[in-house]
N, C-alpha and C positions, 0 to 999 in steps of 0.2 A: 591775606589770611588774618583772621581776627586775633586779638591779643587782649588779655585781661590784666588790669593793673590793680595792685593793692594800694589803698590810700589809708594811711594811719594818721593819728593825731587829730581826728575829727572832734569838734565840739559836740557835746550831747544834744545840742539843738539843731545841728546840721541835718537837713532832710535830703532825700534822694533828689528832689527837684533842685536844691541848692548845689549839690554835688554835680548834677548834670549841667547846670548853668556854668559852673566854674570850669568844666572840662570841655564843653561843647565847641569852643572856638578852635580846638586843635584837630577836629575831625568828626567823622560820623560815629556816634555812640549807639551801640546795639543793646546795651544793658547797663543799669546802675542798681547797686544794692548797698544799703547801709545795714550793717549787722546790728540786731537789737537783742537785748536780753529777753528770753522767753517768759520769765517770771514777772519782770517789771515793765517790759515794753520800752525801756529806755535804751538809747544808742549805746553800743559797746565801744564807741570811739574809733571804729574803722569801717571801711567799706570797700567796694570793688566797682571799677568802671571798665567796661569792655568796649573796645574800638573795633570797627569793621576791618581796619587796616593796621598792620603792625608798625608801619612807619609813622602813622599818626600817633599811635600809642607811645612810641619812642620820643616823639617830639613833645608830647604832653609830660612825660617823665622829666625831660630836660628843662622844660619851662616851669613846671609846677612844684617839683621837689624842693622843699625849703621855703615855699611861699606861704602866705597867711590866708586862711579862710575862717571867717567867723571868730577872729581873734586867736586862732590856734595855728601853729606851724605844721604844715603837711609833710608827711613822709610818703613819697610816691615811688613805687618800684614795680617791676614785673611780678605778677602773682605767681606763687609756686603751687604746684599740685598738693592737695591735702593728703597727708599720710593716712593710711588706713588705721582705723582704731582696732584695738584688740577685743 
């Protein structure tokens, strides 16, 4: 079953391709998304990586949380469902 990861602490210059490259060695990735500000188009400093398999995602969390990418320390955890807005 697929599992989505939250990746915080991204550099403003980190692209979806960079993120995919950093996470690809831990399993099959089905989706990568870097959040961008809708007004400026600049990265908001976080993104999401979805793995096809939950065990692969757990391995990525164990190996990449606290590691450095593009000069920034990553915070990697299981993504939580978004709360509904009022």
